[in-house]
C-alpha positions as CSV (number, residue, x, y, z in Angstrom):
1,M,137.4,-34.0,-348.0
2,A,135.2,-31.3,-348.7
3,L,132.3,-33.3,-349.7
4,I,132.9,-35.9,-346.7
5,G,132.5,-33.0,-344.2
6,G,129.5,-31.8,-345.6
7,C,127.7,-35.2,-345.3
8,T,127.3,-35.2,-341.6
9,V,124.1,-37.1,-341.1
10,G,121.7,-36.3,-337.9
11,P,120.6,-32.6,-336.8
12,D,122.5,-29.9,-335.7
13,F,122.4,-29.0,-332.4
14,V,121.1,-25.6,-331.8
15,R,120.8,-24.0,-328.1
16,P,117.4,-23.7,-326.9
17,A,116.5,-19.8,-326.8
18,P,116.2,-18.1,-323.8
19,P,112.6,-17.0,-322.2
20,E,111.0,-14.0,-323.0
21,S,110.1,-13.4,-319.6
22,A,111.1,-10.4,-318.0
23,R,110.6,-11.2,-314.5
24,Y,110.1,-14.5,-312.0
25,T,106.7,-13.5,-310.3
26,R,103.5,-12.0,-311.7
27,E,103.9,-9.3,-309.8
28,A,106.8,-7.5,-310.1
29,A,109.7,-7.8,-307.7
30,A,109.9,-5.0,-304.9
31,T,113.1,-2.4,-306.4
32,N,112.3,-0.5,-302.8
33,A,114.5,-2.0,-299.6
34,I,113.5,-4.7,-297.7
35,S,113.5,-3.7,-294.1
36,A,113.4,-4.9,-290.8
37,D,114.9,-5.3,-287.5
38,G,116.9,-2.5,-288.7
39,Q,118.6,-4.1,-291.5
40,S,117.7,-3.8,-295.2
41,Q,118.2,-5.1,-298.4
42,H,117.7,-4.6,-301.6
43,L,117.0,-5.8,-304.7
44,V,119.5,-4.7,-308.1
45,S,118.9,-6.1,-311.2
46,G,121.5,-7.4,-313.3
47,A,124.4,-6.5,-310.2
48,V,127.2,-9.1,-310.7
49,L,127.1,-11.8,-308.3
50,I,130.6,-12.9,-307.1
51,A,132.0,-16.4,-307.4
52,D,132.5,-16.5,-303.5
53,W,129.1,-15.0,-302.2
54,W,129.4,-16.2,-299.1
55,K,132.4,-13.4,-298.5
56,L,129.1,-11.3,-298.2
57,F,128.1,-12.0,-294.6
58,K,131.3,-10.6,-293.7
59,S,133.1,-13.4,-291.4
60,K,136.3,-14.3,-292.0
61,R,135.7,-18.0,-290.2
62,L,132.7,-18.5,-292.2
63,D,135.2,-18.2,-295.2
64,A,137.6,-20.7,-294.0
65,V,135.3,-23.5,-293.0
66,V,134.1,-23.0,-297.2
67,R,137.7,-22.9,-298.3
68,Q,138.3,-26.0,-296.0
69,A,135.2,-27.6,-297.5
70,I,135.9,-26.7,-300.9
71,A,139.9,-28.1,-300.6
72,N,138.7,-31.7,-299.0
73,S,135.4,-32.6,-299.9
74,P,135.3,-36.0,-301.0
75,T,132.5,-35.4,-303.0
76,L,133.6,-32.4,-304.6
77,Q,136.5,-34.5,-305.4
78,S,134.6,-37.1,-307.0
79,S,133.1,-34.5,-309.3
80,E,136.1,-33.1,-310.4
81,A,137.4,-36.8,-311.1
82,R,134.4,-37.7,-313.0
83,L,135.1,-34.2,-314.9
84,R,138.7,-35.2,-315.6
85,Q,137.6,-38.7,-316.8
86,S,135.1,-37.1,-319.4
87,Q,137.6,-34.9,-320.8
88,D,140.1,-37.3,-321.5
89,N,137.4,-39.9,-323.1
90,L,137.0,-36.7,-325.5
91,L,140.6,-36.9,-326.0
92,A,140.7,-40.5,-326.4
93,G,137.9,-40.1,-329.2
94,Y,139.8,-37.1,-331.5
95,G,142.2,-39.9,-332.0
96,V,139.8,-41.3,-334.8
97,F,140.5,-38.4,-337.0
98,F,143.9,-40.5,-337.3
99,P,145.9,-43.1,-339.3
100,Q,145.7,-46.1,-337.5
101,V,149.3,-47.6,-336.9
102,A,150.4,-51.1,-335.5
103,V,153.1,-52.9,-335.5
104,G,153.0,-56.6,-334.8
105,A,156.0,-59.5,-334.7
106,D,155.0,-63.1,-333.9
107,V,157.7,-65.9,-333.3
108,R,155.7,-69.6,-333.4
109,R,156.8,-73.5,-333.4
110,E,154.2,-75.3,-335.3
111,R,153.7,-78.1,-337.4
112,T,151.6,-78.4,-340.8
113,A,149.2,-81.2,-341.8
114,P,148.9,-81.1,-345.3
115,S,146.0,-83.6,-344.9
116,Q,143.9,-80.8,-344.4
117,Q,144.4,-80.0,-347.3
118,G,143.6,-83.0,-349.1
119,A,147.1,-83.7,-349.5
120,P,149.1,-87.4,-349.0
121,A,152.3,-86.0,-347.4
122,S,153.8,-86.2,-343.9
123,G,153.2,-82.7,-341.8
124,S,156.7,-81.0,-341.5
125,I,157.6,-79.3,-338.1
126,F,159.6,-75.5,-338.3
127,N,159.6,-72.3,-337.0
128,L,157.9,-69.0,-338.4
129,L,158.8,-65.7,-337.6
130,T,156.6,-62.7,-338.7
131,L,157.5,-58.7,-338.8
132,S,154.2,-56.6,-340.1
133,G,153.3,-53.5,-339.8
134,T,149.8,-51.8,-340.8
135,I,148.0,-48.5,-340.9
136,S,144.5,-47.9,-341.7
137,Y,142.3,-44.4,-341.7
138,T,138.4,-44.2,-341.3
139,L,136.6,-42.5,-343.9
140,D,134.1,-40.4,-341.8
141,V,132.0,-40.2,-345.3
142,F,128.9,-40.1,-343.6
143,G,129.9,-38.0,-340.4
144,G,128.8,-40.7,-337.5
145,E,132.3,-40.5,-336.2
146,R,132.6,-36.4,-335.8
147,R,128.9,-37.4,-334.3
148,A,130.4,-39.4,-331.9
149,V,133.4,-36.8,-330.5
150,E,130.8,-34.1,-330.7
151,G,128.6,-35.8,-327.9
152,L,132.0,-36.5,-326.3
153,Q,132.4,-32.9,-326.1
154,A,129.1,-32.3,-324.9
155,Q,129.5,-35.2,-322.3
156,A,132.5,-33.1,-320.9
157,D,130.5,-29.7,-320.8
158,Y,127.9,-32.0,-319.1
159,Q,130.8,-33.1,-316.3
160,R,132.0,-29.5,-316.2
161,Y,128.7,-27.9,-315.2
162,E,127.9,-31.2,-312.7
163,N,131.2,-29.8,-311.0
164,K,129.8,-26.2,-310.9
165,A,126.4,-27.7,-309.7
166,A,128.6,-29.8,-307.0
167,Y,130.8,-26.7,-305.7
168,L,127.3,-24.7,-305.7
169,T,125.8,-27.0,-303.2
170,L,128.4,-28.2,-301.1
171,S,129.5,-24.1,-300.1
172,A,125.5,-23.7,-300.0
173,N,125.9,-26.4,-297.2
174,V,128.0,-25.2,-295.7
175,V,126.8,-21.8,-294.8
176,N,123.6,-23.0,-294.1
177,T,125.0,-25.5,-291.8
178,C,126.8,-22.8,-289.7
179,I,124.1,-20.7,-289.6
180,A,122.0,-23.4,-288.5
181,R,124.6,-23.9,-285.7
182,A,124.5,-20.5,-284.4
183,A,121.1,-20.6,-284.4
184,Y,121.2,-23.7,-282.3
185,E,124.1,-22.2,-280.2
186,A,121.5,-18.9,-279.4
187,Q,118.8,-20.6,-278.1
188,I,120.9,-23.0,-276.0
189,R,121.7,-19.8,-274.6
190,V,118.3,-18.0,-274.3
191,T,116.9,-21.3,-272.4
192,E,119.9,-21.9,-270.0
193,Q,119.4,-17.9,-269.4
194,L,115.6,-18.3,-268.8
195,I,116.0,-21.4,-266.2
196,D,118.7,-19.9,-264.1
197,L,116.3,-16.7,-264.3
198,E,113.5,-18.7,-263.1
199,S,115.9,-20.8,-260.9
200,Q,115.9,-17.9,-258.7
201,Q,112.8,-16.9,-258.7
202,L,112.0,-20.3,-257.3
203,H,114.6,-19.5,-254.5
204,L,112.8,-16.4,-253.9
205,T,109.5,-18.2,-254.2
206,E,110.5,-20.8,-251.6
207,V,111.7,-18.1,-248.9
208,Q,108.0,-16.6,-249.6
209,V,106.3,-20.0,-249.1
210,R,107.9,-20.5,-245.5
211,A,107.1,-16.9,-244.6
212,G,103.5,-17.8,-244.8
213,T,103.1,-15.1,-247.9
214,T,102.7,-17.4,-250.8
215,P,100.8,-20.7,-251.0
216,Y,102.8,-23.5,-251.9
217,A,101.3,-24.1,-255.3
218,N,103.2,-21.0,-256.6
219,V,106.5,-23.2,-256.2
220,L,104.9,-26.2,-257.9
221,S,103.9,-23.9,-260.9
222,V,107.9,-22.4,-261.2
223,R,109.0,-26.0,-260.9
224,S,107.0,-27.5,-263.9
225,V,108.2,-24.4,-265.9
226,I,111.7,-24.9,-264.8
227,A,111.3,-29.0,-266.3
228,A,109.1,-28.2,-269.3
229,N,112.3,-25.3,-270.3
230,Q,115.0,-28.0,-269.8
231,A,113.1,-30.6,-272.1
232,L,113.6,-28.1,-274.7
233,L,117.4,-28.1,-274.1
234,A,117.9,-31.8,-274.8
235,P,116.3,-31.7,-278.4
236,L,117.9,-28.3,-279.6
237,R,121.5,-30.6,-278.3
238,Q,120.8,-33.1,-280.2
239,K,120.2,-30.7,-283.6
240,L,123.5,-28.7,-282.4
241,S,125.6,-31.8,-282.2
242,Q,123.7,-33.1,-285.9
243,A,124.9,-29.7,-287.1
244,E,128.5,-30.2,-286.3
245,H,128.5,-34.2,-287.6
246,L,127.2,-32.7,-291.0
247,L,129.4,-29.6,-291.3
248,A,132.6,-32.0,-290.6
249,T,131.3,-34.3,-293.4
250,L,130.8,-31.3,-295.5
251,E,134.7,-30.4,-294.9
252,G,136.0,-34.2,-295.3
253,V,137.2,-35.0,-291.7
254,E,135.7,-37.2,-288.8
255,P,133.1,-36.0,-286.3
256,S,135.5,-36.8,-284.2
257,M,138.6,-34.8,-286.0
258,V,136.4,-31.5,-286.8
259,T,137.4,-27.9,-285.8
260,L,134.0,-25.9,-285.1
261,P,134.1,-22.2,-286.0
262,D,133.1,-20.0,-283.3
263,I,130.8,-18.3,-285.4
264,A,127.9,-16.4,-283.9
265,L,124.4,-15.6,-285.2
266,A,124.6,-11.5,-284.0
267,K,127.8,-11.1,-285.4
268,L,127.0,-12.2,-289.4
269,A,125.9,-9.7,-291.4
270,L,123.4,-9.4,-293.5
271,P,124.1,-9.2,-297.2
272,S,122.7,-5.2,-298.1
273,D,122.7,-5.3,-302.3
274,L,121.4,-8.7,-303.6
275,P,122.3,-9.4,-307.5
276,V,119.3,-10.5,-309.4
277,S,119.7,-11.8,-313.1
278,L,117.2,-11.8,-315.8
279,P,115.7,-15.0,-316.8
280,S,117.5,-14.6,-320.1
281,E,120.7,-14.8,-318.4
282,L,120.0,-17.1,-315.4
283,V,119.8,-20.3,-318.4
284,R,123.1,-19.6,-319.4
285,Q,124.4,-19.2,-315.6
286,R,122.0,-22.1,-313.5
287,P,124.8,-25.0,-313.4
288,D,121.8,-27.6,-313.6
289,I,120.0,-26.1,-316.5
290,L,123.6,-25.6,-318.6
291,S,124.3,-29.6,-317.6
292,S,121.0,-30.4,-318.9
293,E,121.2,-28.1,-322.1
294,A,124.9,-30.6,-322.2
295,Q,122.4,-33.7,-322.3
296,M,120.2,-32.1,-325.2
297,H,123.6,-32.0,-327.0
298,V,124.4,-35.5,-326.3
299,A,121.0,-36.8,-327.3
300,S,121.0,-34.8,-330.8
301,A,124.6,-36.2,-331.2
302,N,123.3,-39.8,-330.6
303,I,120.8,-39.0,-333.3
304,G,123.7,-38.6,-335.5
305,V,125.8,-41.6,-334.7
306,A,122.7,-43.5,-335.0
307,T,121.3,-42.4,-338.7
308,A,124.9,-43.2,-339.8
309,S,125.5,-46.2,-338.6
310,M,122.5,-47.1,-341.1
311,F,124.7,-45.8,-344.2
312,P,128.2,-48.0,-345.8
313,S,131.5,-47.5,-344.0
314,F,134.3,-47.3,-345.7
315,S,138.4,-47.3,-344.6
316,L,141.8,-47.2,-346.4
317,N,143.9,-50.4,-345.2
318,A,147.5,-51.0,-346.0
319,A,149.6,-53.8,-344.3
320,Y,153.6,-54.7,-345.2
321,G,156.0,-57.5,-343.9
322,A,158.3,-60.3,-343.5
323,A,158.4,-64.1,-342.9
324,G,161.0,-66.4,-342.8
325,T,161.7,-69.4,-340.4
326,S,164.6,-68.1,-339.0
327,M,166.4,-64.3,-338.8
328,G,168.4,-64.7,-341.2
329,N,165.8,-65.4,-344.3
330,L,163.7,-62.7,-343.2
331,P,164.9,-60.1,-345.6
332,A,164.1,-62.5,-348.7
333,A,162.1,-61.6,-351.6
334,S,159.9,-65.1,-351.2
335,G,159.3,-63.5,-347.6
336,R,158.3,-60.7,-347.9
337,F,154.0,-59.8,-348.1
338,W,152.0,-56.6,-348.8
339,S,148.2,-55.2,-349.2
340,I,146.6,-52.4,-349.8
341,G,142.9,-51.0,-350.7
342,P,140.0,-49.6,-349.3
343,S,137.3,-51.4,-347.7
344,A,133.6,-50.9,-347.1
345,T,130.9,-52.3,-345.1
346,I,127.3,-51.7,-345.9
347,P,124.4,-53.0,-343.5
348,V,121.8,-54.9,-346.0
349,F,120.1,-56.7,-343.2
350,Q,120.2,-56.1,-339.5
351,G,116.8,-56.9,-338.3
352,G,115.5,-53.8,-338.0
353,S,118.2,-53.0,-334.7
354,L,119.8,-50.0,-336.7
355,W,116.4,-48.8,-337.7
356,Y,115.0,-48.9,-334.0
357,G,118.2,-48.0,-332.8
358,R,118.1,-44.1,-334.4
359,K,113.9,-44.3,-333.4
360,A,115.1,-44.7,-329.8
361,A,118.1,-42.0,-330.4
362,I,115.2,-39.6,-331.7
363,A,112.7,-40.5,-328.5
364,A,115.6,-40.1,-326.2
365,W,116.3,-36.6,-328.1
366,Q,112.9,-35.6,-327.3
367,Q,112.9,-37.1,-323.4
368,S,115.8,-34.4,-322.7
369,Q,113.6,-31.6,-324.2
370,A,111.1,-31.9,-322.0
371,S,113.8,-32.7,-318.9
372,Y,115.1,-29.1,-319.9
373,R,112.3,-27.2,-319.7
374,Q,110.7,-29.4,-316.6
375,I,114.2,-27.8,-315.0
376,V,114.0,-24.4,-316.5
377,L,110.9,-23.7,-314.9
378,A,112.3,-26.0,-311.2
379,A,115.0,-23.3,-311.7
380,F,112.4,-20.0,-311.9
381,A,110.1,-21.3,-309.7
382,Q,113.4,-21.4,-307.1
383,V,113.8,-17.9,-307.9
384,A,110.4,-16.6,-307.3
385,D,110.3,-18.5,-304.1
386,S,113.7,-17.0,-303.0
387,L,111.9,-13.1,-304.1
388,K,109.4,-13.6,-302.4
389,A,110.6,-15.4,-299.3
390,L,112.8,-12.0,-298.3
391,E,109.6,-10.9,-298.5
392,H,108.2,-12.4,-296.3
393,D,110.9,-12.8,-294.0
394,A,111.4,-9.7,-293.3
395,E,107.6,-9.3,-292.3
396,S,107.8,-11.8,-290.2
397,L,111.0,-10.4,-288.6
398,Q,109.8,-7.3,-288.1
399,A,106.9,-8.6,-286.1
400,Q,109.2,-10.9,-283.4
401,V,110.5,-8.2,-283.1
402,E,107.5,-5.8,-281.9
403,A,106.8,-8.7,-280.5
404,Q,109.8,-9.2,-278.2
405,R,110.1,-6.2,-277.5
406,A,106.5,-5.9,-276.4
407,A,106.7,-9.2,-274.2
408,D,110.2,-7.3,-272.8
409,E,108.0,-4.3,-271.8
410,A,105.2,-6.6,-269.8
411,L,108.0,-8.8,-268.6
412,K,109.1,-5.8,-266.6
413,L,106.0,-4.0,-265.6
414,L,104.6,-7.4,-263.7
415,Q,107.9,-8.0,-262.2
416,V,107.4,-4.1,-260.7
417,N,103.8,-5.1,-260.2
418,Y,105.3,-8.2,-258.4
419,R,107.9,-6.5,-256.3
420,A,104.8,-4.2,-255.3
421,G,102.1,-7.2,-254.6
422,L,100.3,-6.1,-257.2
423,V,99.4,-9.2,-259.1
424,A,100.4,-12.8,-258.7
425,Y,103.5,-14.5,-259.5
426,L,101.8,-17.0,-261.8
427,D,101.5,-13.9,-264.0
428,V,105.2,-13.0,-264.0
429,L,105.5,-17.2,-264.9
430,A,103.3,-16.7,-268.1
431,A,105.3,-13.4,-269.1
432,D,108.3,-15.5,-268.7
433,V,107.3,-17.9,-271.1
434,Q,106.4,-15.3,-273.1
435,V,109.6,-13.8,-273.5
436,H,111.4,-17.3,-274.0
437,T,108.7,-18.1,-276.8
438,A,109.5,-14.8,-278.6
439,T,113.5,-14.3,-278.2
440,F,113.2,-18.3,-279.8
441,A,110.4,-16.8,-282.7
442,Y,113.2,-14.2,-283.3
443,L,116.3,-16.3,-283.9
444,Q,114.5,-18.1,-285.8
445,A,113.5,-15.3,-288.0
446,V,117.1,-14.0,-287.8
447,A,118.4,-17.7,-289.5
448,Q,115.7,-18.3,-292.0
449,R,116.4,-14.7,-293.0
450,H,120.0,-15.4,-293.3
451,Q,119.2,-18.9,-295.5
452,D,117.0,-17.7,-298.0
453,T,119.1,-15.2,-298.5
454,V,121.8,-17.6,-299.4
455,G,118.9,-19.7,-301.0
456,L,119.0,-17.1,-303.6
457,F,122.7,-16.8,-304.5
458,V,122.1,-20.8,-305.0
459,A,118.9,-20.3,-307.1
460,L,120.8,-17.4,-309.5
461,G,123.2,-19.8,-310.1
462,G,126.2,-19.3,-307.2
463,G,128.2,-16.7,-309.7
464,W,130.5,-19.2,-310.8
465,W,130.8,-17.4,-314.3
466,N,132.3,-14.2,-312.0
467,E,135.6,-16.3,-310.9
468,K,138.5,-14.7,-310.5
469,K,141.4,-15.9,-312.4
470,P,144.9,-16.1,-310.9
471,S,145.9,-13.7,-313.2
472,D,143.5,-11.3,-311.9
473,E,144.3,-11.9,-308.6
474,N,148.0,-11.3,-309.1
475,E,147.1,-7.7,-310.5
476,A,147.8,-4.3,-308.6
477,P,145.3,-3.1,-307.4
């Protein structure tokens, strides 16, 4: 048995070596605070990324939405079912290592034709009862069965990491959708407030026109601006509806049955400490990289299976039974039969199918290696993009804060000068538009900063490896 165990053909799978690079970008990532709008973020190398990372936004309502989506999402349920299927296939594959035992019973009435054997006698009709038992055991001399089970184990690993990826994608989509929905609601409120303000200004302008102190062209200008801002509401409300419908889909309910959370953009905390894994750690954490590695393992095992099929296969077989024309004469010695002995199947000529099958398995292994490298490169690029995005988000947000502050101050000064009769009302209208534009851009920058923070958590793998076990949650603090 020791000799047999040492004859496993095909390559032994070795995990790809982690990259030697210590950072994701050409220049070192910022280690000091990334500050904007009075909020700072710190990149902490080697810090622990918690599995339920969305709690870092400190919103119980957001946490409740994510939990509901995890519990009800058909996508996640489908992924979990595929995982169970692969695990059961693995358990079924282990059966090859055990003897295969079967019991058979056959009852029939038949008529013989001796002429088929060249005998001149006439045929007879009789009953035949047969009870038998068989046992067989495959001698996995060249390890083909072991490689097949190894491939099933790797396939189960692949589905496990795919399940983690589905979990991460679902939670990220829910959080990003909630952030986008909160931003749309804030933009709609700002637009409605501006329209109310402009409607008041329209009333004052109409009074001034009737008094003869202002030309009627000013009324038309104000109405034009109000109509333009009202036209902005429809697409914003459409985006809001789409976000709500997407949220319903992610939660696993119909749009008509969704319970929408009351999450304000201003109430979402910005995570301050952002853990950053080393590249050598990332390849052991991201689900997509690990699932690609599992596919490499499957391809490696398939080479062993294809190689073993080119060699002889051996098995031990035994059978014992009894046959008779009635239940009463089954125990008779004349009706007993048995067989025992090894069997071998040697492939001699298969038209090249086995040889080229092995070459195809090797090509599949090479393809899986290239796919793995591509996924690793894409993962590193995603982390690098997220790190740079956070820096640029802070710069953009700070510029928007200053632009909004300047627009507000300019509007206040123009309103004072307008009441004093020093400036035309068209100047006030232009300042209103600038305030609205600056506020819109500010809200978009805030939402983008939050979503890029989510993007970093996703790029780093989501922290699933730090998930608390039920026993950990029950421990006393």
